[in-house]
N, C-alpha and C positions, 0 to 999 in steps of 0.2 A: 266052747268060750266065751269068755264074759268080754272079750274084745274078740272083734272080728275084723282084722284085715281087708283094704278095702281092693277091690278090682283094683284087673288095670280102666276097665272101660272107665271108675270113678277119681279116677288119676290123672289120668284126658282130662275130662271134664275139668277138673281141680288147673292144673298147667293153663289151660285155654283162658278160665277166669281173671287166674296169676295176672295174663302174659294183654289178658282188656283194661285192666289195671294199671299196672306199667306204662304199655300205648296210655291211657289217660293225661299219665302224671308228666306225660314224654312229649305232647302234643300242647300242656300247658304250658311245660319249662319254656318249650322252642318259640307261644307264642309271648312269653313274658318279656325273652328273652328279642326278642324284636323290638319289641315297646320301650325296651330299657336302649336299645340300641338308634331310635330314633330323640327319645329323650334327651340324650349323650349327644347323636350330631345336634338337633337343636340350641342345647347347652352352647358348644364348640362356638356353630354361626353366631346365636344374639355377642357371645362373648368379643370376637371377631370379631363382629360388627361396631361394638361398643369402642375397642383395643384399637379399629382402623378410622373412625369419623372423629373420637380425641385427644383432637392432635391441632393446634391453633393456627392458622395459615400462617405459610412461610417468610418473617421475615425480609426484606431485599434489607443490603450493605449502603451505607451511606457514597456518594460521590464519596472519591476520592480515597473508600477505605475500606475496608472488607469486615466479613462474618464468617466468626469462627464456632462450627457449628451445627449438625445437621437432621440432628433426631427434632422434632414438636410438639413433643406429645405435651399430654400435663406437668409440669411439674421438672418439666428441660426447661434449664441456660441454654441460651446467646449471648455470642459474644463480640466487642466489636471495637476493630483498632483504625489508625487512622493512617498513611505513608507519610514518610520521614517530610517533616518539612510543611505539617499539620496537624495542628488540635486535634483534638475528642469534644467537643462537648454535645452534653445527654449524658445521660445510661453508659455505659463498658458492658452493662449485662441488663438482661431481662429474662423472664422467669413467663414461661405459659402455667399461667389463669386456667381452674375448673371453670371458669367462665367460658375459656378458648375465647381468651386474649391476649397479646403480652403484658407484663406489667411497663410501667412506666412510659417515655416519648420514647419517639423515631429518633435516636443520634443524627448526631449530622460534626463533620471534617470543613474546620476552617481554617483558610492558610496561615501560618504563623506574621504574626506581623510583622515583626526585627526582622528575619531572614539574610534576606536577602540585607538593608542596609548591614546591616554585621562581615559579611560578605567583602559588599566590594572596601568598607574601609580597611577591612584586614589586608585585600589586595590590592590598593592604591599602598598603606603605607610598608606594605612589602615591596611594592614597584621601589620606591625610592629605593630604602632601603640596600632595594641587590644591583644597586646602579650601579656596574662598573667604573663609566663613565660621558659625559655626555653623547658621544655618539653613539654609540650599543649601550641599549639597556635591556632585561629580561624579567618573564613575566615572573610571575610570584611561586614562590617556592612549594610545593602540595602538602598545603598543611591545613586544620578545618579549628574551626573555630571551638569547636566540642565535634567530643570520639562517641560515636556512635557504643553503647551496652546492651549488655542479653537484660533477658528477664528477669526479676524477682525470683527468692527459694518461693517464696508462698503464692504467686502466678505461677509459677511454673506446677501445683500439684495442686489439684483440687477431688474434687469426690468424686465416684462414677456414674453411673445412669443407672438402674437397678430396676428391673421389672419381673416382680412375683407373679406368679402361674401357675392351676393347679398344682399346687407344691414346689415347682420350680421354681429358680431364682438367675435371671438370667443380665447380667450385670456387662456395658457396653463405656466405651469412650469417646469422644470426642476425636476427628483427626489432626492426626499429632501428636497424638498420648499413647502413652503405654498403660497397660492394666497390674495394678501390683496390688501389696496388703495383702495378710491370711485369707482373707475374705474377698479376694476380687474385689473390695469397696475404696479402689484407690486407683485417680488418674495420674501419670508423672511426662511431663509432659517427653517429648523424642529435641533431644542437642543436632536437629538435622546439621552445624556448621562444626562437630566434632565426628559423627558420625561420620562425612565421606572427609575426604582428603584435603589439601586446601584447594586453589583452584577448577574442581568437581559442579559444587554448588552457583558458585558466584569467582570473577573475574577479581576478585582486587579481592572485599573485604567482609566476610560472612559473620549478619548477626544475628542469632539465635533469640524467635520470640515466641507469648505460650500458643505450642500449637501449632510453628510455621519459622519462616526465619526472611530476614532482609537482606539485598547486595546494596550497598555502601560504594562509593566512587570515587576517588578523591577529584582535590578542587585541579579543574580543567575541562573535567566530563562528565558524560550527562548520563541515565541511567541506563540503559534502553530499551522498548519495549515490553521486554520477554524477561526483564528486573532482573537479568542477572548478567550478564555485560555492560561493557562504560563504554560511549565512543566520547570520541576526542572534539569538545569546542571549537571551532573555528572565530577566534576574537577577534581576527581579523574582518571576516566576511562578515561579523554580526557586531565590528565597531564596539567592542569590547576592549578596546584598547587604549593608551597615553603616550603612540609617538608621535613626535612631533612633527611635520609638513614636511620636513626637512628627508624625516628618517624615513625607512621602509618595512613595515610592518611582512613577517616572518614568520605563519602560524605552524606551533611543532606540538607535538604530543606532548599534552596535558598544558600547551598552556603556548607563548609569544613568546620571539623577539624581536625592540627594534631596532632596526642597521642603518649604517650609515655607508650607503658609499662615496668615497672621494680619489679619487687622480693621481697618481703617486708622484711625490715630488725630487727629482733625480735631477742627480746637479747636470752631465750629460746629454737631459734630454728633456722635455713640457710635455704633455698630455693635458686633451681636452675631455670634456664628459660631453659624450656622442648622442644617450643613454643611456634612462635610468638604473644600469647595469654594464657597464661597456666609453674605456676611457680607450681613444684616441692617439695615438704621437705626430706630435708637431709635423712640417715637413722636417729633411733635418740640414746645415748645409751645407754642400760642397763641401768636400775631400775629411766629415767630420769621422772619424769611423769610430767612435764614444756614440757619438750619439746610435750613429747604422747598428750596436748593434745590442742598442735597449730595445727590449716590445713592444712591436708594431700596435700589435693594442691589449687593453690587458680587462677580459669579461669573469662578470663575480659569477658567480651564480650560490645559493642555499638551497641544502637539504634537511628533511627532515626528518629519524628514521626511532627504533622502537628501543631500546635498550636489551641489549644481548643476542643481538637480528644475527642469525645464520650466516658463515661466512665458507666458502669465497661464495661472493655478492657482486652482481655489474650495480657500482653506481650512477655513473657520470659515464655518456660517449662526447668526444669531441671528433669530426670532421672537417676537410677543409671544401669551402665550399668549392676553389678548383685551385689548378697549383701551376705554376709556371715554370718550377723547377724540375730536376727530374727528381729529386729524396724527399720525404715525409718523413723526420723522427720527429716519436714520443716520448717522452720519458719526466719524472716526477724532479722537480725544479726546488722543490721547497714548501714550507709551513710547521706546520701541528701533528706529532704519532704519523707521523710517516711512514711508522712501522707496524703502523695499520691498511698501510694503500700498494697499490704495484701497480702499475701503471702495463696496458699490451694491448700491440696492435690487434685491430679486429677484423683489416679490411684496408685498399689499397691508399682509404684517406680520411682511414677510421683510426683514434684509440681509445683505449678504453680503462676507465679506475677505477678495478673494482676495490669493495675489502675485501680482506683475506684472512683479517680476525678477527672476531666476534667483544662488540667494545660494549662495557656495563657505562649504561648510565645511571646522571645525569653527566653528562661531559662536551665538552665541546673542541671538535679539530676540523686542520684543517689543511688543503691540499693543491698543489699549483702544477699543474698542467701544464708541459711545457709541445707545444709545437715548432719545430723548426722545419723550416725552409730551402731544400738548396739545391746548387747547378754545377756541378763536376768540383763535389765538394767547398763551392762559397759558400759566403750566407749568404742570403738573401731574404729571408724576413723570420722575426720571434713572434710567436702568439702562445700568453699568458690564457690561464682561468683557474681562479679561482676560486673552487670546492668548497666552502664548509657547512661542514655537517653538524647539525643540533642532534645529538642518541639526548632522548627522551628518560627519564627514571622507572618507568614500566614499561614490562613487555608488550603493553596496547595499544 
């Protein structure tokens, strides 16, 4: 025949040749693949090194201020702000340049030169206006010359920080911002003051700022170190009061009170002041029953409490140093706000003044606790303790 079929041996030889050719191609492919992987790895390492090293040095926050932003790569921004009572001197925003340095100069925070003078003038004016009588004056009402305001809408929205690598884009925001927009290209400020219920972040007032928040305290308080709670200023110890030499300064929560301890004038007895807070009755004439019925001594005590304090609560204890008779009786003799108080016996010689209902401040209440000493139902002496309660407008 013209075409002769190959033998089995010829077919086997042909298949061996094809197998050798395929093996050579496979080895060449594997070698090319290994080479490509090495090149890709080298490219990735070099690119990562570029991204890792192409950043500006970490900028320091100004004294009495803070820095916003944690990404220091080329093209990224950091922002600066000062604590309340300080003004920012210098740029508010700095950008990391391609030369790996920050634009502008390092800002600083300078104390406002007018703030303390204004507060002092307002406080003294309020003191004079709030003084009810020459014998008693009160601290300024908790007010402020200027109220803190939230950040403006323009500072609450800013572009996101996007990085393009190998065909993909990754966008991030600074702390305190959330990413938004169709292309994740906008960072919107998170209003922490609205996000959390009142009192969770700040004990008094929370003001939102770009990327964060600030807590403010009313007059008469300092912001504590953790920046959220308020600490009462002791105006009496710090000599921040205007009480006269005849008056006693009593520190209250958020202010102070100037009080005058005066012995009472009675028609049937006379008293002499034996200590800054105690008056004692002069000896009575023999047979003067009206005089002997008057209190032997009158003591004055002043307490400061917060508003809406839980009740019942022990406020004060009255004790007898020695007992001549066979019976001691304790009770309420008078005072403003008697419905809020109660007296209970807590020992053989001790009576306790209790607050039985919460009091919403600001308020000033008085309670007169009387201790009577008897012998076979005959009165031996009466001892009066006048307790004045100053209730703060605030619950802290």
